[in-house]
N, C-alpha and C positions, 0 to 999 in steps of 0.2 A: 205659659201664656197668661196674660193679664186681661182683665175686663174693666170696662167703665160703663156707666149708665147715664142715659138722658131721661129725665122725668118731665112730663108736661101736664099741667092742670088744664083741662079742656072746658071751655064754656060753649053752650049751645051744642054740646056733643059733637063738635067738629074738630078734626085734626088741624084744620087750617086757622083756627082762632084760639090758640092757647093764651091763657092769661098769665100764668106764672110757669117758669121752667127752671130746672136746675140740672147740672151735670156733676157727677161724682167720679173722680178718678180712682185708680186701683188702690190708693192709700186712704180713701175716705175724704179727701179734700174736695171742697164743693165750690162751684160758681153758681150763684143764684141770679136769675133774671126776673125782675118784677116790673110789670107794666104799672105806670102811675095810676091809670084809671081803667076800669073794666070796659067802659064804653069805647075808649080809645083802642083798647085791645081788639074789641069786636070789629071796629071799623078799619083798622090799619094792618091787621094780620102781622103782628110784630115779629113773631118767629114762625114763619109761614111754610116750612117745608118738612114733611114728616121724615125725610131722610136725614135730617139734622144739618143740612147745608147752611141754613141761616144761623143756626146755633154755632156751627163751625166758623162762620164769618164773625160772629160776636167774639168768639174765643180768640180767633186770629188777631182781631183788632185790639182786644184786651192785652194779649201777649206783646204785640208790636208796640203798644203805647204804655205799657205798665210802669215804666220808669218816669214817664212825664205826666201821668194822670194821678190825681189825688187818691190815695187809698182811703177807705177800703173799697171804693167802687167809682164808676163813672157812668155816664149815660151815653147811649148809642142807639141810633135808629137804623135798622138793617137796610131799609130801602134807600136811604139817603147816601149811604157809604161814608158818612161823616159822624164824628163824635160830638156834634154840637146841638143835639136836640134833647135837652134835659127833661122835656115834658113827656117823653115816650117810655123809655126803659131805664131802670136803674140796675146796675150790675154790681154785685158784691162778690168778692172773691178772696180766697186764701192764697197768700203769697207762695205757699208750697205746692200749689196745683201743678200737676204734670202736663205742661203744654205740649209735650211730645205726641199727645193723642190727636192733635189737630188734623194731620193728614189722614188719620184713620176715619174721622168723621166724613171728610170729603171724598175719600177714595173707596169706601166700602159700604155695604149695606149691613144693617144690624143682624147679628146671629139669631136673635129672638126678639119678640115684642109681645107685650101683653097689657091688659087694662086692669086697673084696680078701681072698683066702684065704691065711691063714698056717698054719703047721704045727698049731697047737693052738687057733686061734680064727678067727672071721670078723670083718673090719672092714667096717662098713657106712658109706658116705659119701653125704652129700647135698650138692648144690651149689645155691646160691641166687644169683640175679642181682638187683641193685638199682641204682638211679640214683645 
């Protein structure tokens, strides 16, 4: 059994307003989601589902368009369903990322979740298991 992790940096101590997030596959490859502006992140709920569904949508779009998008990343706004909003989220990824985990994010709940408290923010972590 393998695991992967979703990490979210939370602002205003709210699961629904993460500022930065990243996902790490079982081999340590990472996809990093960074909002361009903290105020935009607060107002637009860029990655807005604690179950990882929106993150799953980002990863799905990244995988679907990875051959036509400029590496190392592209911008995508979850609510629009289009990859044409560069002012919202920048996505940086490793070409070796295991995109096979996409269905796991959509179809399962995390096996565990916990918070790491830093001086000025809370990092929320979800751990998923898959075969």
